[in-house]
All heavy atoms as a GROMACS GRO file, in nm:
protein
  399
    1MET      N    1   1.274   0.376  -0.324
    1MET     CA    2   1.212   0.405  -0.194
    1MET      C    3   1.073   0.338  -0.193
    1MET      O    4   0.998   0.354  -0.288
    1MET     CB    5   1.199   0.556  -0.178
    1MET     CG    6   1.136   0.596  -0.053
    1MET     SD    7   1.099   0.774  -0.034
    1MET     CE    8   1.240   0.853  -0.107
    2ALA      N    9   1.048   0.266  -0.088
    2ALA     CA   10   0.920   0.197  -0.076
    2ALA      C   11   0.807   0.296  -0.041
    2ALA      O   12   0.833   0.407  -0.008
    2ALA     CB   13   0.928   0.092   0.032
    3ARG      N   14   0.689   0.252  -0.056
    3ARG     CA   15   0.570   0.332  -0.020
    3ARG      C   16   0.520   0.281   0.116
    3ARG      O   17   0.547   0.170   0.153
    3ARG     CB   18   0.464   0.323  -0.121
    3ARG     CG   19   0.521   0.367  -0.260
    3ARG     CD   20   0.415   0.395  -0.359
    3ARG     NE   21   0.477   0.433  -0.485
    3ARG     CZ   22   0.492   0.557  -0.529
    3ARG    NH1   23   0.446   0.657  -0.457
    3ARG    NH2   24   0.549   0.584  -0.646
    4VAL      N   25   0.445   0.362   0.186
    4VAL     CA   26   0.386   0.327   0.315
    4VAL      C   27   0.237   0.360   0.310
    4VAL      O   28   0.189   0.443   0.234
    4VAL     CB   29   0.452   0.399   0.433
    4VAL    CG1   30   0.600   0.354   0.448
    4VAL    CG2   31   0.454   0.547   0.423
    5ILE      N   32   0.163   0.296   0.400
    5ILE     CA   33   0.019   0.323   0.413
    5ILE      C   34  -0.004   0.389   0.543
    5ILE      O   35   0.032   0.339   0.646
    5ILE     CB   36  -0.058   0.188   0.401
    5ILE    CG1   37  -0.033   0.122   0.269
    5ILE    CG2   38  -0.206   0.216   0.427
    5ILE    CD1   39  -0.095  -0.018   0.251
    6ASN      N   40  -0.057   0.509   0.541
    6ASN     CA   41  -0.082   0.587   0.657
    6ASN      C   42  -0.219   0.553   0.726
    6ASN      O   43  -0.293   0.465   0.679
    6ASN     CB   44  -0.066   0.738   0.638
    6ASN     CG   45  -0.168   0.796   0.544
    6ASN    OD1   46  -0.283   0.753   0.538
    6ASN    ND2   47  -0.129   0.896   0.466
    7ASP      N   48  -0.249   0.630   0.830
    7ASP     CA   49  -0.366   0.598   0.908
    7ASP      C   50  -0.500   0.637   0.837
    7ASP      O   51  -0.610   0.612   0.891
    7ASP     CB   52  -0.362   0.670   1.044
    7ASP     CG   53  -0.257   0.610   1.134
    7ASP    OD1   54  -0.224   0.493   1.116
    7ASP    OD2   55  -0.213   0.681   1.229
    8ASP      N   56  -0.490   0.693   0.715
    8ASP     CA   57  -0.614   0.719   0.642
    8ASP      C   58  -0.673   0.594   0.577
    8ASP      O   59  -0.780   0.601   0.521
    8ASP     CB   60  -0.587   0.824   0.532
    8ASP     CG   61  -0.553   0.963   0.588
    8ASP    OD1   62  -0.596   0.989   0.705
    8ASP    OD2   63  -0.488   1.041   0.516
    9CYS      N   64  -0.597   0.481   0.589
    9CYS     CA   65  -0.641   0.359   0.529
    9CYS      C   66  -0.774   0.311   0.590
    9CYS      O   67  -0.786   0.308   0.712
    9CYS     CB   68  -0.533   0.251   0.545
    9CYS     SG   69  -0.577   0.086   0.486
   10VAL      N   70  -0.866   0.270   0.508
   10VAL     CA   71  -0.999   0.222   0.554
   10VAL      C   72  -1.010   0.069   0.522
   10VAL      O   73  -1.116   0.014   0.525
   10VAL     CB   74  -1.115   0.297   0.493
   10VAL    CG1   75  -1.112   0.442   0.547
   10VAL    CG2   76  -1.115   0.296   0.347
   11SER      N   77  -0.896   0.007   0.488
   11SER     CA   78  -0.891  -0.136   0.461
   11SER      C   79  -0.990  -0.174   0.348
   11SER      O   80  -1.057  -0.279   0.355
   11SER     CB   81  -0.915  -0.219   0.584
   11SER     OG   82  -0.820  -0.191   0.677
   12PHE      N   83  -0.994  -0.100   0.241
   12PHE     CA   84  -1.081  -0.127   0.125
   12PHE      C   85  -1.024  -0.246   0.047
   12PHE      O   86  -1.099  -0.324  -0.007
   12PHE     CB   87  -1.092  -0.001   0.038
   12PHE     CG   88  -1.204  -0.008  -0.059
   12PHE    CD1   89  -1.336  -0.008  -0.018
   12PHE    CD2   90  -1.176  -0.013  -0.196
   12PHE    CE1   91  -1.436  -0.014  -0.107
   12PHE    CE2   92  -1.277  -0.017  -0.286
   12PHE     CZ   93  -1.409  -0.020  -0.248
   13GLY      N   94  -0.889  -0.255   0.032
   13GLY     CA   95  -0.830  -0.373  -0.030
   13GLY      C   96  -0.788  -0.356  -0.176
   13GLY      O   97  -0.728  -0.448  -0.229
   14THR      N   98  -0.822  -0.247  -0.242
   14THR     CA   99  -0.785  -0.232  -0.382
   14THR      C  100  -0.638  -0.230  -0.402
   14THR      O  101  -0.586  -0.278  -0.505
   14THR     CB  102  -0.849  -0.104  -0.444
   14THR    OG1  103  -0.812   0.007  -0.372
   14THR    CG2  104  -0.999  -0.116  -0.450
   15CYS      N  105  -0.566  -0.178  -0.305
   15CYS     CA  106  -0.420  -0.169  -0.319
   15CYS      C  107  -0.358  -0.308  -0.324
   15CYS      O  108  -0.263  -0.332  -0.404
   15CYS     CB  109  -0.356  -0.095  -0.196
   15CYS     SG  110  -0.390  -0.162  -0.039
   16GLU      N  111  -0.402  -0.401  -0.236
   16GLU     CA  112  -0.347  -0.538  -0.237
   16GLU      C  113  -0.368  -0.603  -0.372
   16GLU      O  114  -0.271  -0.669  -0.424
   16GLU     CB  115  -0.419  -0.615  -0.125
   16GLU     CG  116  -0.359  -0.756  -0.112
   16GLU     CD  117  -0.428  -0.838  -0.004
   16GLU    OE1  118  -0.544  -0.805   0.031
   16GLU    OE2  119  -0.363  -0.927   0.050
   17ALA      N  120  -0.477  -0.585  -0.431
   17ALA     CA  121  -0.506  -0.650  -0.567
   17ALA      C  122  -0.422  -0.589  -0.674
   17ALA      O  123  -0.390  -0.659  -0.773
   17ALA     CB  124  -0.654  -0.635  -0.598
   18GLU      N  125  -0.374  -0.462  -0.661
   18GLU     CA  126  -0.301  -0.394  -0.769
   18GLU      C  127  -0.151  -0.423  -0.759
   18GLU      O  128  -0.078  -0.400  -0.853
   18GLU     CB  129  -0.328  -0.247  -0.766
   18GLU     CG  130  -0.468  -0.209  -0.807
   18GLU     CD  131  -0.494  -0.249  -0.950
   18GLU    OE1  132  -0.408  -0.235  -1.040
   18GLU    OE2  133  -0.604  -0.306  -0.974
   19CYS      N  134  -0.103  -0.468  -0.646
   19CYS     CA  135   0.046  -0.483  -0.626
   19CYS      C  136   0.097  -0.600  -0.710
   19CYS      O  137   0.059  -0.716  -0.685
   19CYS     CB  138   0.074  -0.504  -0.477
   19CYS     SG  139   0.252  -0.518  -0.445
   20PRO      N  140   0.185  -0.573  -0.802
   20PRO     CA  141   0.237  -0.679  -0.887
   20PRO      C  142   0.333  -0.776  -0.822
   20PRO      O  143   0.363  -0.881  -0.873
   20PRO     CB  144   0.304  -0.601  -1.000
   20PRO     CG  145   0.349  -0.479  -0.942
   20PRO     CD  146   0.239  -0.443  -0.843
   21VAL      N  147   0.389  -0.735  -0.704
   21VAL     CA  148   0.487  -0.821  -0.633
   21VAL      C  149   0.430  -0.874  -0.499
   21VAL      O  150   0.502  -0.933  -0.418
   21VAL     CB  151   0.619  -0.749  -0.614
   21VAL    CG1  152   0.684  -0.725  -0.747
   21VAL    CG2  153   0.604  -0.620  -0.534
   22GLU      N  154   0.300  -0.855  -0.481
   22GLU     CA  155   0.232  -0.905  -0.360
   22GLU      C  156   0.299  -0.857  -0.231
   22GLU      O  157   0.314  -0.931  -0.134
   22GLU     CB  158   0.222  -1.057  -0.362
   22GLU     CG  159   0.135  -1.104  -0.476
   22GLU     CD  160   0.127  -1.257  -0.485
   22GLU    OE1  161   0.185  -1.326  -0.406
   22GLU    OE2  162   0.056  -1.301  -0.576
   23ALA      N  163   0.341  -0.728  -0.223
   23ALA     CA  164   0.406  -0.670  -0.110
   23ALA      C  165   0.304  -0.613  -0.011
   23ALA      O  166   0.351  -0.569   0.098
   23ALA     CB  167   0.500  -0.557  -0.158
   24ILE      N  168   0.180  -0.614  -0.041
   24ILE     CA  169   0.075  -0.555   0.045
   24ILE      C  170  -0.010  -0.669   0.110
   24ILE      O  171  -0.047  -0.762   0.044
   24ILE     CB  172  -0.013  -0.460  -0.032
   24ILE    CG1  173   0.073  -0.348  -0.092
   24ILE    CG2  174  -0.121  -0.405   0.059
   24ILE    CD1  175  -0.005  -0.252  -0.176
   25SER      N  176  -0.030  -0.653   0.242
   25SER     CA  177  -0.114  -0.753   0.309
   25SER      C  178  -0.196  -0.683   0.418
   25SER      O  179  -0.169  -0.569   0.457
   25SER     CB  180  -0.028  -0.860   0.371
   25SER     OG  181   0.060  -0.805   0.469
   26ALA      N  182  -0.301  -0.750   0.461
   26ALA     CA  183  -0.388  -0.693   0.566
   26ALA      C  184  -0.314  -0.697   0.704
   26ALA      O  185  -0.268  -0.802   0.744
   26ALA     CB  186  -0.518  -0.766   0.570
   27GLY      N  187  -0.314  -0.583   0.766
   27GLY     CA  188  -0.255  -0.575   0.898
   27GLY      C  189  -0.369  -0.581   1.004
   27GLY      O  190  -0.484  -0.609   0.970
   28ASP      N  191  -0.337  -0.548   1.129
   28ASP     CA  192  -0.434  -0.550   1.233
   28ASP      C  193  -0.542  -0.445   1.215
   28ASP      O  194  -0.664  -0.474   1.230
   28ASP     CB  195  -0.366  -0.532   1.371
   28ASP     CG  196  -0.286  -0.653   1.409
   28ASP    OD1  197  -0.316  -0.761   1.362
   28ASP    OD2  198  -0.193  -0.632   1.487
   29ASP      N  199  -0.506  -0.318   1.182
   29ASP     CA  200  -0.605  -0.218   1.165
   29ASP      C  201  -0.604  -0.145   1.031
   29ASP      O  202  -0.678  -0.056   1.002
   29ASP     CB  203  -0.588  -0.114   1.277
   29ASP     CG  204  -0.452  -0.052   1.284
   29ASP    OD1  205  -0.358  -0.108   1.221
   29ASP    OD2  206  -0.438   0.048   1.352
   30LYS      N  207  -0.504  -0.185   0.947
   30LYS     CA  208  -0.495  -0.126   0.813
   30LYS      C  209  -0.404  -0.221   0.731
   30LYS      O  210  -0.341  -0.308   0.786
   30LYS     CB  211  -0.437   0.019   0.818
   30LYS     CG  212  -0.296   0.023   0.867
   30LYS     CD  213  -0.243   0.164   0.872
   30LYS     CE  214  -0.104   0.170   0.925
   30LYS     NZ  215  -0.051   0.305   0.935
   31TYR      N  216  -0.400  -0.192   0.601
   31TYR     CA  217  -0.310  -0.270   0.518
   31TYR      C  218  -0.165  -0.221   0.540
   31TYR      O  219  -0.144  -0.111   0.578
   31TYR     CB  220  -0.348  -0.252   0.366
   31TYR     CG  221  -0.459  -0.349   0.332
   31TYR    CD1  222  -0.589  -0.320   0.362
   31TYR    CD2  223  -0.432  -0.465   0.263
   31TYR    CE1  224  -0.700  -0.406   0.325
   31TYR    CE2  225  -0.532  -0.559   0.230
   31TYR     CZ  226  -0.662  -0.528   0.262
   31TYR     OH  227  -0.761  -0.612   0.226
   32VAL      N  228  -0.071  -0.313   0.513
   32VAL     CA  229   0.071  -0.276   0.533
   32VAL      C  230   0.153  -0.320   0.408
   32VAL      O  231   0.114  -0.413   0.332
   32VAL     CB  232   0.134  -0.343   0.658
   32VAL    CG1  233   0.069  -0.287   0.783
   32VAL    CG2  234   0.115  -0.492   0.656
   33ILE      N  235   0.262  -0.246   0.383
   33ILE     CA  236   0.343  -0.276   0.270
   33ILE      C  237   0.483  -0.328   0.322
   33ILE      O  238   0.542  -0.264   0.407
   33ILE     CB  239   0.370  -0.149   0.181
   33ILE    CG1  240   0.236  -0.099   0.126
   33ILE    CG2  241   0.473  -0.178   0.073
   33ILE    CD1  242   0.250   0.036   0.052
   34ASP      N  243   0.524  -0.439   0.269
   34ASP     CA  244   0.653  -0.493   0.303
   34ASP      C  245   0.761  -0.416   0.221
   34ASP      O  246   0.772  -0.432   0.098
   34ASP     CB  247   0.660  -0.646   0.264
   34ASP     CG  248   0.796  -0.705   0.291
   34ASP    OD1  249   0.886  -0.639   0.350
   34ASP    OD2  250   0.813  -0.822   0.254
   35ALA      N  251   0.833  -0.335   0.294
   35ALA     CA  252   0.930  -0.247   0.226
   35ALA      C  253   1.040  -0.322   0.149
   35ALA      O  254   1.096  -0.272   0.050
   35ALA     CB  255   1.000  -0.155   0.332
   36ASP      N  256   1.073  -0.442   0.196
   36ASP     CA  257   1.175  -0.519   0.126
   36ASP      C  258   1.127  -0.578  -0.006
   36ASP      O  259   1.205  -0.598  -0.099
   36ASP     CB  260   1.225  -0.633   0.215
   36ASP     CG  261   1.301  -0.583   0.338
   36ASP    OD1  262   1.361  -0.480   0.328
   36ASP    OD2  263   1.297  -0.660   0.438
   37SER      N  264   0.994  -0.597  -0.019
   37SER     CA  265   0.933  -0.648  -0.141
   37SER      C  266   0.888  -0.537  -0.240
   37SER      O  267   0.879  -0.563  -0.360
   37SER     CB  268   0.819  -0.739  -0.108
   37SER     OG  269   0.859  -0.848  -0.028
   38CYS      N  270   0.854  -0.423  -0.187
   38CYS     CA  271   0.802  -0.312  -0.267
   38CYS      C  272   0.903  -0.270  -0.378
   38CYS      O  273   1.021  -0.250  -0.346
   38CYS     CB  274   0.765  -0.196  -0.177
   38CYS     SG  275   0.702  -0.052  -0.262
   39ILE      N  276   0.854  -0.257  -0.499
   39ILE     CA  277   0.939  -0.213  -0.608
   39ILE      C  278   0.909  -0.067  -0.648
   39ILE      O  279   0.961  -0.022  -0.745
   39ILE     CB  280   0.923  -0.306  -0.729
   39ILE    CG1  281   0.781  -0.308  -0.783
   39ILE    CG2  282   0.973  -0.445  -0.699
   39ILE    CD1  283   0.762  -0.377  -0.914
   40ASP      N  284   0.827   0.003  -0.564
   40ASP     CA  285   0.798   0.145  -0.585
   40ASP      C  286   0.742   0.174  -0.723
   40ASP      O  287   0.776   0.274  -0.783
   40ASP     CB  288   0.926   0.228  -0.556
   40ASP     CG  289   0.892   0.374  -0.534
   40ASP    OD1  290   0.784   0.405  -0.487
   40ASP    OD2  291   0.978   0.459  -0.571
   41CYS      N  292   0.648   0.091  -0.766
   41CYS     CA  293   0.587   0.114  -0.900
   41CYS      C  294   0.476   0.211  -0.897
   41CYS      O  295   0.442   0.267  -0.995
   41CYS     CB  296   0.541  -0.023  -0.957
   41CYS     SG  297   0.400  -0.092  -0.866
   42GLY      N  298   0.411   0.230  -0.781
   42GLY     CA  299   0.302   0.326  -0.767
   42GLY      C  300   0.166   0.277  -0.795
   42GLY      O  301   0.069   0.352  -0.791
   43ALA      N  302   0.154   0.154  -0.840
   43ALA     CA  303   0.019   0.094  -0.875
   43ALA      C  304  -0.074   0.101  -0.758
   43ALA      O  305  -0.191   0.130  -0.774
   43ALA     CB  306   0.035  -0.047  -0.926
   44CYS      N  307  -0.023   0.074  -0.637
   44CYS     CA  308  -0.111   0.074  -0.521
   44CYS      C  309  -0.161   0.215  -0.489
   44CYS      O  310  -0.273   0.239  -0.448
   44CYS     CB  311  -0.035   0.017  -0.397
   44CYS     SG  312   0.119   0.101  -0.352
   45GLU      N  313  -0.065   0.312  -0.500
   45GLU     CA  314  -0.100   0.450  -0.472
   45GLU      C  315  -0.212   0.504  -0.561
   45GLU      O  316  -0.308   0.567  -0.518
   45GLU     CB  317   0.023   0.543  -0.483
   45GLU     CG  318   0.002   0.683  -0.442
   45GLU     CD  319   0.126   0.770  -0.446
   45GLU    OE1  320   0.233   0.716  -0.487
   45GLU    OE2  321   0.114   0.887  -0.410
   46ALA      N  322  -0.205   0.465  -0.686
   46ALA     CA  323  -0.310   0.508  -0.783
   46ALA      C  324  -0.444   0.438  -0.754
   46ALA      O  325  -0.546   0.496  -0.785
   46ALA     CB  326  -0.265   0.477  -0.923
   47ALA      N  327  -0.438   0.321  -0.694
   47ALA     CA  328  -0.563   0.242  -0.670
   47ALA      C  329  -0.630   0.280  -0.540
   47ALA      O  330  -0.746   0.252  -0.517
   47ALA     CB  331  -0.530   0.098  -0.661
   48CYS      N  332  -0.561   0.348  -0.449
   48CYS     CA  333  -0.614   0.377  -0.316
   48CYS      C  334  -0.719   0.488  -0.320
   48CYS      O  335  -0.688   0.605  -0.362
   48CYS     CB  336  -0.500   0.418  -0.221
   48CYS     SG  337  -0.562   0.452  -0.057
   49PRO      N  338  -0.840   0.457  -0.281
   49PRO     CA  339  -0.954   0.557  -0.288
   49PRO      C  340  -0.942   0.671  -0.184
   49PRO      O  341  -0.999   0.773  -0.196
   49PRO     CB  342  -1.077   0.478  -0.264
   49PRO     CG  343  -1.033   0.363  -0.184
   49PRO     CD  344  -0.895   0.332  -0.229
   50THR      N  345  -0.854   0.647  -0.077
   50THR     CA  346  -0.844   0.752   0.024
   50THR      C  347  -0.713   0.824   0.024
   50THR      O  348  -0.691   0.914   0.108
   50THR     CB  349  -0.864   0.687   0.164
   50THR    OG1  350  -0.760   0.594   0.186
   50THR    CG2  351  -0.995   0.623   0.177
   51GLY      N  352  -0.626   0.788  -0.066
   51GLY     CA  353  -0.491   0.860  -0.074
   51GLY      C  354  -0.405   0.823   0.042
   51GLY      O  355  -0.319   0.899   0.080
   52ALA      N  356  -0.421   0.704   0.100
   52ALA     CA  357  -0.350   0.664   0.221
   52ALA      C  358  -0.214   0.612   0.193
   52ALA      O  359  -0.129   0.591   0.283
   52ALA     CB  360  -0.426   0.561   0.298
   53ILE      N  361  -0.178   0.588   0.064
   53ILE     CA  362  -0.046   0.536   0.028
   53ILE      C  363   0.040   0.652  -0.023
   53ILE      O  364   0.009   0.722  -0.117
   53ILE     CB  365  -0.060   0.424  -0.075
   53ILE    CG1  366  -0.153   0.312  -0.022
   53ILE    CG2  367   0.077   0.368  -0.117
   53ILE    CD1  368  -0.186   0.205  -0.121
   54VAL      N  369   0.157   0.662   0.041
   54VAL     CA  370   0.249   0.770   0.010
   54VAL      C  371   0.394   0.719   0.002
   54VAL      O  372   0.424   0.615   0.061
   54VAL     CB  373   0.236   0.884   0.117
   54VAL    CG1  374   0.101   0.948   0.114
   54VAL    CG2  375   0.268   0.831   0.256
   55PRO      N  376   0.483   0.793  -0.067
   55PRO     CA  377   0.619   0.754  -0.061
   55PRO      C  378   0.677   0.757   0.078
   55PRO      O  379   0.644   0.846   0.156
   55PRO     CB  380   0.689   0.854  -0.153
   55PRO     CG  381   0.581   0.911  -0.238
   55PRO     CD  382   0.456   0.908  -0.149
   56GLU      N  383   0.765   0.664   0.113
   56GLU     CA  384   0.823   0.660   0.245
   56GLU      C  385   0.920   0.777   0.259
   56GLU      O  386   0.994   0.812   0.164
   56GLU     CB  387   0.901   0.530   0.259
   56GLU     CG  388   0.955   0.503   0.401
   56GLU     CD  389   1.020   0.365   0.411
   56GLU    OE1  390   1.093   0.332   0.319
   56GLU    OE2  391   0.988   0.297   0.504
   57ASP      N  392   0.920   0.838   0.375
   57ASP     CA  393   1.013   0.950   0.399
   57ASP      C  394   1.155   0.910   0.415
   57ASP      O  395   1.193   0.807   0.457
   57ASP     CB  396   0.971   1.034   0.523
   57ASP     CG  397   0.845   1.110   0.492
   57ASP    OD1  398   0.820   1.146   0.376
   57ASP    OD2  399   0.772   1.141   0.588
   0.00000   0.00000   0.00000
C-alpha cells in the first residue's frame, strides 16, 4: 500500500530527499507521492516534520 501526503504538508522537502525510489515530487501546493512508484518503505513518513505522510486508505 502506498503512502499519501495530506494537507498538513508545509513543503519542507525532507521527504523527497529520503525517498529511495524518487516517488516524491513537488506539487502545486504540497509534495505528492506517485503511488505506482512508492515501495511503502516508510522512509518519507519518518522524515516528515509535520506528520503529513500517512498510509493510503
